[in-house]
N, C-alpha and C positions, 0 to 999 in steps of 0.2 A: 617573309614568308606566313602565312596562316596556318594552324594546323589543321585545314582542311585539304590546304595544298601541300602540306608537309605528308599528312598521309598519302595522297595520290603519289607524289613523288617518289615514296617509300615503296608503293608499290609498284611502280614503273621500273624501281631502281633494283628489286629483288625479285625480277620476275623467275629467277632459276633457282630459288629458293624458298622456303618455307619461312613465313615470318608470324609471329602470335599478334594477338589484339594487343595483349601486355607490352611489347616490344614496339609495336606501332604506335600506342598512347605514350609510352613515355620516350620516346625520340622526339614526339610533338608538342609532349610538354602538358598533356592533359591525362585524366584517368578514363580507364577503357569503359566503364560506365558514360560517359562525358562525350569521349568520341563516337562511340556507338550511335548514341542517339543523335547527336550533332552532324555526322555524316550523312545518315539516312534521311533527315530533313534536308538535307541542303542538296543531297544527290539523287534522293528518291530509290536508291540500292543501299543494298547493306554492305559495307566496308570488307568484310572476310570474305563474304559471296561475291565480291565483287574481285577481290585479289585471285581468288581461287579460278573464277572464269577468266580473268585477264591470262595467270599462266597457263592455261588449258588451252587458249587462244592461240596463243605464241607457240605453244609445244604442237597444235595443228598445223599451223603453217610451216613449221621445221619440217614435219612428217610430209607435208605435200610436196616437199624438195626430195624427199625418197629416200629418207636418211637408214640408212641400214639396219644401225643399231639401235631398238627400242628402249633396251634394258639401261644405255648410256643417258637417253633422253629423260628418262624417268627418274635416274638418280640427279642429271641435273637440275631437272626441275624440282627437286625437292621430294621426291616419292622414292619410299625406301626399296621397293622391290617392282618389275614389269608388272606384277599381279596389282599391286597397289595402284597403279597409273593406269593401268586397262581397266579397273573398277571405278575410279574415279571419271577418266574419259568418255567410258560408255555412259555412265549415269548422266554427264553433261549433255553428252553429243547425241546420245542414242545409236553410235557404232563404234567399235574398237580402233583402235590407232592403228592396226594392220589394215584395215580398210581405208581409211585416208591414205597411207602410206602407198597401197597399191593403186588408189585410185588419182592421186598425183594431183589433188584437188582438194579444195575447203568450200567448192562454190555451194555444196550442199547443207553447210554448218552454219548455224545461227553464233558468228563470232561478236566477241565483246570488245569494243574499240576502246580505246583510253579516254577517260572522262577530262575535259578540260574546263576547267572553273573560269567563266567569263568575267573578267571583274567590271564591267561595262553595265551588267544586271544586276548588280550588287547597289541596291539605294543607300541612299545618306539617311543617317537615323537622327530626328530631332530627340531632346532630351527627353527620356521618360518620365512620369510620373511615378514615385514611390508610393505605394498604398496597400494600408491592410484591408484587407476584404473578409467580410464573413461569409458564413457557410453558403453555397450558391445551388438550389435546388433545381435540378432540371428533368425536363421531360421529352422524349423524344425517341430516334432510334439507334443502337448500337453495333457495330459491325466492326470485326478484328480483320483489317489488310495486311498480309505479309509484306515484308519490306519492299521485295519486288513489287508491288502493287500500291504503293502509297500513291503512285500518278492517279488512283483509281477513287481516292476518296470523296472527290466532287461529287461524284456519282451517286452518295448517298442523301445526298440534299432534295433530289428531286424525287426518290422515296418517302423521305421525309415528308415534304409538299402534300403529299396524299393524305396524311393522317395529322396534319397540323391544324385545320380547323376545328377536330374536337378535343382539341386540348384547349379549354377555356378558364382554366385558375391560375390567369396570368397577371393579374392583376388591370389596372387601367392601361399600360403600355405593354405592348408584346417586344419583349428583347430575345433576340438571336441569338446564341451562342454553337459555336465547335469547342468539343473538347477532346484533347488526346489524352484519353483518359491513364492508358499505360503504354510503357512501349518496351519492348524486348526484340533482341535479333533473332531470337527463334520463333516466337509468335507474331511479332509484328507490333502495328499500332492497333491499339482498341479507342476507336474515335466515335464521337457522338453529335449528331446535329440535332438541336434542341432548342426549346424554349424556357426561359425561367419561369417558374411557378410559384405559387404562393405556398402549398405545401403539396405531398406525396401520394395523399391519399384519393385524391379526388380526380385523378388522369385516368385517362379512356384505358381499356384492358389493352387496346394495341399499342401504347405509346410505353417504352421501358424508361426506367428514372435512375438517377443515380443522385449523393450528394458531393458537390466538391467541396471539400473541408476548406476552413477559414485560413488564410495564407496571406503573405506578402508578395505583392507582386510588381514587377517594373511592367509600366503600361506603356506600349508604344502605339502612338496614332500614324498611320498609314492614309493619307486622303488619296491616293492611286488607284488603278484599278486592281481587279481579285487577282488579276496574274502576276501582281508583285507579292503575292501570300508566302511563297517559298523563299526568293530572294531577299524579304525582308526579315523572314526568320533566319534564315544565313547570316545575313549582317547584325543582327541581333546576338547569334552563337560569337561569330567572328572578331567582330569589332567593338561592340559595345562590351560584353560581358568578360573577356579577359583584362579588361582596365578598368574595369566599374569600381572594383571592391567587394561585389556582391558575388555569391556564388548561386548554380541552378540549385533549386529544392527538389524534392521527390514530392512533385505534386503534379497533377495535370496542367498541361499548355492550354492556355483558351485562347481563343477565337472570339471578339466579340463585333457584332454587325449591325453598328447605329440605324435609327429610322432612315438616314440618307441613304442606305445602301439600297439598290437596285439590283434584285437576284437575277432579272433577267439581261442587263447589259452589262454586269458585273463593275458598276460604276457606283460611288460613293463612299468608298472608305470604308476602311476597319480598324479594328485595334487588335494587338496582340498584347495579351497576358502572359509574362513570364514568373513562373513562382520563384524568389530567389530568397537567401537567407544571407547576412551578413559576412562577408569572408574574412 
């Protein structure tokens, strides 16, 4: 069982109790920071928000059966009081537990169903190129996406297309990059759609800039369709990294789109650059 599946199993096995991120990570054999980032990249949701949503969804199903004692249910699902449970339930669903119990239905609630990781979607990885890279100068657009909205990251690229022609200091070859500049469960992913530039002083005012520091990268080539982006990242975190002798470094995760990539069709392949240090 890989650590993503382990975390999912722990969530589903402990819907009647609160579990800390540190506990789930320790039982999965990885650090909390590692699990937080990898889980969100693999599934598109925050681990702890997913766990809370699953726990409250199952509580809602029990309430719809007409359970008479809401306090007992609150305690059974890891909340210390009726008030704490009611507050969490109302914040999540917009109604009180009593409303669901009295209505005897969850039809109007947006319940969170269990995530099932489909191994058939996990591509096989070829051996990466381990390479030291110089600082990367990027110009483009930067947006922060909440963990629950990671699936919306591709929407930044059409916005970038509207300004990219104004970025002219790219050298003879226009090299396109996506960069996950930072990530946290609280703020989400700070993502950049960008072109590599020769300097940061000559970019148009509508473009934002950043310097990705020099780092050692494990560079994975994916010849398939762009929809393999998330499964490829998941495979890197779950399959390659734990056995590689390397550890993920605190630096941006990079997507590189080679000249063969066609933004209209999503064909042509791409690369994932994972910053690493020797473990």
